C-alpha positions as CSV (number, residue, x, y, z in Angstrom):
1,M,21.2,59.4,-45.8
2,R,20.8,60.7,-49.4
3,V,21.6,59.2,-52.8
4,V,22.9,61.5,-55.7
5,D,21.9,60.7,-59.0
6,P,24.5,61.7,-61.5
7,S,22.3,62.1,-64.3
8,T,20.1,64.9,-62.8
9,S,22.1,66.1,-60.1
10,R,19.3,65.3,-57.6
11,S,19.5,63.7,-54.0
12,I,17.3,61.2,-53.2
13,S,16.5,60.7,-49.1
14,L,16.2,57.4,-47.5
15,A,15.5,58.6,-44.6
16,H,11.7,57.7,-43.2
17,P,9.4,60.7,-43.7
18,G,8.4,60.5,-40.0
19,D,11.4,60.7,-38.7
20,P,12.0,63.6,-36.5
21,L,15.4,64.3,-37.6
22,N,14.3,64.5,-41.3
23,Q,11.8,66.6,-40.5
24,S,14.0,69.0,-38.5
25,D,16.8,69.0,-40.8
26,R,14.8,70.0,-43.8
27,I,17.8,71.5,-46.0
28,P,17.2,72.5,-49.6
29,P,18.9,70.4,-52.0
30,Q,21.9,71.3,-53.4
31,S,24.3,70.1,-55.7
32,P,27.0,67.7,-54.4
33,P,30.9,67.6,-55.1
34,Q,31.4,66.0,-58.3
35,A,34.9,64.0,-58.5
36,P,37.0,65.1,-62.1
37,N,35.5,62.2,-63.7
38,G,31.7,63.4,-63.0
39,E,30.9,60.7,-60.5
40,P,29.0,62.0,-57.5
41,I,30.9,62.0,-54.2
42,V,28.9,61.2,-50.8
43,V,29.9,63.2,-47.9
44,N,30.8,61.3,-44.8
45,P,28.9,57.6,-45.6
46,P,28.5,56.0,-42.2
47,P,30.2,53.0,-42.0
48,A,28.6,49.5,-41.4
49,E,31.0,48.9,-38.6
50,D,30.4,51.9,-36.5
51,Y,26.4,51.3,-36.7
52,L,27.1,47.8,-35.6
53,A,29.0,48.8,-32.6
54,S,26.5,51.0,-31.6
55,T,23.6,48.5,-32.0
56,L,25.6,46.5,-30.1
57,S,26.2,48.6,-27.5
58,E,22.5,49.4,-27.1
59,G,21.2,46.0,-24.8
60,T,18.9,45.4,-22.3
61,S,20.0,46.2,-18.5
62,P,18.5,43.6,-15.9
63,S,16.2,46.2,-13.7
64,T,16.3,46.0,-9.9
65,S,13.3,43.6,-9.8
66,G,14.9,40.8,-11.8
67,V,13.0,41.2,-15.0
68,P,15.4,42.3,-18.0
69,S,14.8,46.0,-19.3
70,T,14.0,46.7,-22.8
71,R,14.9,50.1,-22.1
72,V,17.1,51.6,-25.1
73,N,18.9,54.9,-26.3
74,T,16.8,57.2,-28.0
75,A,19.1,59.4,-29.6
76,S,21.2,56.5,-30.9
77,N,17.7,55.0,-32.0
78,M,16.8,58.0,-34.0
79,S,20.6,58.2,-35.4
80,S,20.2,54.4,-36.6
81,Y,17.0,55.1,-38.3
82,A,18.0,58.4,-40.0
83,S,21.7,56.6,-40.7
84,P,20.6,52.6,-41.7
85,P,23.8,50.7,-42.4
86,F,23.7,50.5,-46.1
87,D,26.4,52.1,-48.4
88,T,24.1,53.7,-51.3
89,H,26.9,54.5,-53.1
90,A,28.8,51.5,-53.4
91,F,25.2,49.6,-54.0
92,F,24.6,52.3,-56.6
93,V,28.1,52.1,-57.9
94,A,28.0,48.0,-57.9
95,L,24.8,48.4,-59.9
96,E,26.2,50.6,-62.4
97,K,28.8,48.3,-63.1
98,T,26.3,45.7,-63.8
99,F,23.0,47.6,-65.4
100,P,22.6,50.5,-67.2
101,T,22.4,53.8,-65.4
102,P,18.2,54.0,-65.6
103,T,17.8,50.1,-64.4
104,A,20.4,51.0,-61.1
105,R,18.6,54.1,-60.4
106,S,15.1,52.2,-60.2
107,L,16.6,49.1,-58.1
108,M,18.3,52.0,-56.0
109,R,14.6,53.7,-55.6
110,A,13.1,50.3,-55.3
111,T,15.3,49.6,-52.3
112,R,15.0,52.9,-50.9
113,A,10.9,52.2,-50.8
114,L,11.8,48.6,-49.4
115,L,13.8,50.2,-46.3
116,V,11.4,52.9,-45.9
117,D,8.3,50.4,-45.8
118,R,10.4,48.0,-43.5
119,V,11.2,51.1,-41.5
120,G,7.6,52.0,-41.4
121,R,6.6,48.8,-40.3
122,V,8.9,48.5,-37.7
123,R,7.7,51.9,-35.9
124,R,4.2,51.0,-36.6
125,E,4.2,47.4,-35.2
126,G,7.6,47.6,-32.8
127,L,7.2,47.9,-29.2
128,N,8.4,51.3,-27.6
129,V,9.7,51.8,-24.6
130,K,7.1,52.4,-22.8
131,D,5.1,49.6,-24.2
132,L,8.1,47.3,-22.9
133,D,7.8,48.8,-19.4
134,N,4.4,48.5,-19.3
135,Q,4.9,44.7,-20.5
136,A,7.5,44.0,-18.0
137,Y,5.5,45.7,-14.8
138,L,2.5,43.6,-16.2
139,F,4.8,40.5,-16.3
140,R,6.2,41.1,-12.6
141,A,2.7,41.7,-11.7
142,A,1.6,38.3,-12.9
143,L,4.7,36.7,-11.9
144,A,4.1,37.7,-8.4
145,E,0.4,37.1,-8.4
146,L,1.6,33.5,-9.7
147,R,3.8,33.6,-6.9
148,A,1.4,34.1,-4.1
149,E,-1.1,31.9,-5.8
150,F,1.8,29.1,-5.8
151,T,2.3,29.6,-2.2
152,M,-1.2,29.8,-1.4
153,N,-1.7,26.5,-3.1
154,S,1.2,25.0,-1.5
155,N,0.3,26.5,1.9
156,N,-3.6,24.7,1.4
157,D,-2.3,21.9,0.1
158,S,0.3,21.3,2.9
159,A,-2.5,22.4,5.3
160,A,-4.8,20.0,3.8
161,M,-2.0,17.1,3.6
162,R,-1.2,17.6,7.4
163,T,-4.9,17.5,8.4
164,A,-5.5,14.3,6.5
165,T,-2.3,13.1,7.5
166,S,-3.5,13.6,11.4
167,A,-6.7,12.4,10.6
168,L,-5.3,9.3,9.3
169,R,-2.9,8.9,12.2
170,R,-6.0,9.5,14.9
171,E,-7.9,6.8,12.5
172,V,-4.6,4.3,13.0
173,D,-4.2,5.0,16.4
174,R,-8.2,4.3,17.0
175,L,-7.8,1.1,14.8
176,D,-4.8,0.2,16.9
177,I,-6.3,0.4,20.2
178,K,-9.6,-1.5,19.0
179,M,-7.4,-4.2,17.3
180,K,-5.8,-4.6,20.7
181,E,-9.1,-4.7,22.4
182,D,-10.2,-7.2,19.9
183,L,-7.2,-9.1,20.2
184,A,-7.2,-9.1,24.4
185,A,-11.1,-9.8,24.0
186,L,-10.6,-12.7,21.8
187,K,-7.5,-14.1,23.8
188,H,-9.6,-14.3,26.9
189,E,-12.4,-15.8,25.0
190,I,-10.2,-18.6,23.8
191,Q,-8.9,-19.3,27.3
192,M,-12.1,-19.2,28.9
193,E,-13.3,-21.5,26.0
194,L,-10.0,-23.7,26.7
195,D,-10.3,-23.6,30.5
196,S,-14.1,-24.7,30.3
197,R,-13.4,-27.5,27.7
198,K,-10.8,-28.5,30.0
199,N,-13.0,-28.5,33.1
200,E,-15.4,-30.4,30.8
201,A,-13.0,-32.9,29.8
202,K,-11.9,-33.3,33.6
203,S,-15.6,-33.9,34.8
204,E,-16.2,-36.2,31.7
205,F,-13.1,-38.2,32.7
206,K,-14.5,-38.2,36.6
207,Q,-17.9,-39.2,35.2
208,Q,-16.3,-42.0,33.3
209,D,-14.1,-42.9,36.2
210,I,-17.2,-42.8,38.7
211,S,-19.0,-45.0,35.6
212,I,-16.4,-47.6,35.8
213,E,-16.5,-47.5,39.6
214,E,-20.0,-48.4,39.7
215,L,-19.9,-50.8,37.2
216,M,-16.8,-52.4,39.3
217,N,-19.0,-52.3,42.3
218,K,-22.0,-53.6,41.1
219,A,-19.9,-56.4,39.2
220,V,-18.3,-56.9,42.9
221,V,-21.7,-57.2,44.2
222,N,-23.2,-59.4,41.6
223,I,-20.4,-61.8,42.2
224,S,-20.9,-61.7,45.8
225,D,-24.0,-62.1,45.2
226,L,-23.6,-65.6,43.2
227,R,-20.9,-66.4,45.6
228,S,-23.3,-66.4,48.5
229,D,-26.1,-67.9,46.1
230,V,-23.6,-70.6,45.3
231,E,-22.7,-71.0,48.8
232,E,-26.1,-70.8,49.9
233,I,-26.9,-73.7,46.9
234,K,-24.1,-76.0,48.3
235,W,-25.3,-75.9,51.9
236,D,-28.7,-76.4,50.6
237,N,-27.5,-79.7,48.4
238,T,-25.1,-80.7,51.8
239,R,-28.1,-80.4,54.2
240,R,-30.5,-82.1,51.5
241,A,-27.8,-85.0,51.0
242,V,-27.3,-85.3,55.1
243,V,-30.7,-85.2,55.6
244,T,-31.5,-87.8,52.6
245,L,-28.7,-90.2,54.0
246,G,-29.9,-89.6,57.6
247,A,-33.6,-90.6,56.6
248,F,-31.9,-93.2,54.5
249,L,-30.1,-94.4,57.4
250,V,-33.2,-94.2,59.3
251,V,-35.5,-96.1,57.3
252,I,-32.7,-98.9,56.9
253,V,-32.6,-99.2,60.9
254,I,-36.6,-98.9,61.1
255,S,-36.5,-101.7,58.5
256,M,-34.2,-104.0,59.9
257,E,-35.8,-103.4,63.6
258,L,-39.0,-104.0,62.2
259,R,-38.1,-107.4,60.5
260,P,-39.2,-110.1,62.4
261,K,-35.9,-112.7,63.0
262,P,-36.1,-116.3,62.7
263,K,-35.4,-118.8,66.0
264,P,-32.4,-120.7,65.6
265,P,-33.1,-124.7,66.6
266,P,-31.8,-125.6,70.1
267,P,-28.5,-127.5,69.9
268,P,-28.2,-130.7,71.7
269,I,-27.3,-130.5,74.9
270,Q,-24.2,-132.0,76.2
271,S,-23.0,-132.4,79.4
272,Y,-19.4,-131.3,79.2
273,P,-17.7,-129.5,82.2
274,L,-18.0,-126.0,82.0
275,S,-14.7,-124.0,82.5
276,A,-14.2,-120.1,82.8
277,K,-13.8,-119.7,79.2
278,D,-16.5,-121.4,78.5
279,V,-18.5,-119.0,80.5
280,K,-20.1,-116.1,78.6
281,Q,-21.2,-112.9,79.8
282,P,-25.1,-112.6,79.3
283,Q,-26.1,-110.2,76.5
284,P,-29.0,-107.8,76.0
285,E,-31.3,-109.0,73.8
286,G,-31.2,-107.5,70.1
287,L,-27.8,-106.7,70.4
288,D,-26.9,-110.0,68.1
289,D,-29.3,-109.1,65.3
290,W,-27.6,-105.9,65.2
291,A,-24.3,-107.0,65.4
292,T,-25.0,-109.8,62.4
């Protein structure tokens, strides 16, 4: 795009010096047509709406791999650089309405320099289609590597978790079996202890019963012995009493027999006739004394 300086009748190019269109289409400057009032006329200025429509129509299309593609149309890109969306004539006319012509020219040149500098910076620092394709390929490769690494880590973690779960399950089963065995052994020991304690208690009760029976038997024997001793003592006392009484009677009898008896004086003899009543049977000697 070119801007015509009305004072010098020179055209100023706003295209980048490295633009291939600018290098291929080098045309010697010609005097632009002028209006009747002496103002320069810009031939076919690019409207901003057309540039915006062309820019919006150029977009990124998704590639087959799912990664967005940044491939753009090179011809439209060059045309956009060759024809920036900037109406220089309207800008210059607006500047001339406010500022003098030299000031407007200086501002126009400064604007052109800024545009050229910004376009050059964009070309230097921006990414082209090849770089974008390389970055997309690297991104897809990194994504595939990350997916593979994530899948491998997930598989490894799952295998480790399954192994740990199996080990824990085996440990739990082993502990369950051991606990059951310990409980069975403890139950058996407790049952044996209870049985032994019951047997000991029964034996102790039997021993106590035997001891009580022995004590009762000993008491009965002792009582029987005491009874026999008492009876024997009674019989001894009775025998002694009988013997003593018999001895006493014998002594009395002997003493009475041994004591001399005085003879009574003879009664006077009278002659009475004897009757049958007066006749008495003769008695042996000593009976009279016994009778008395």
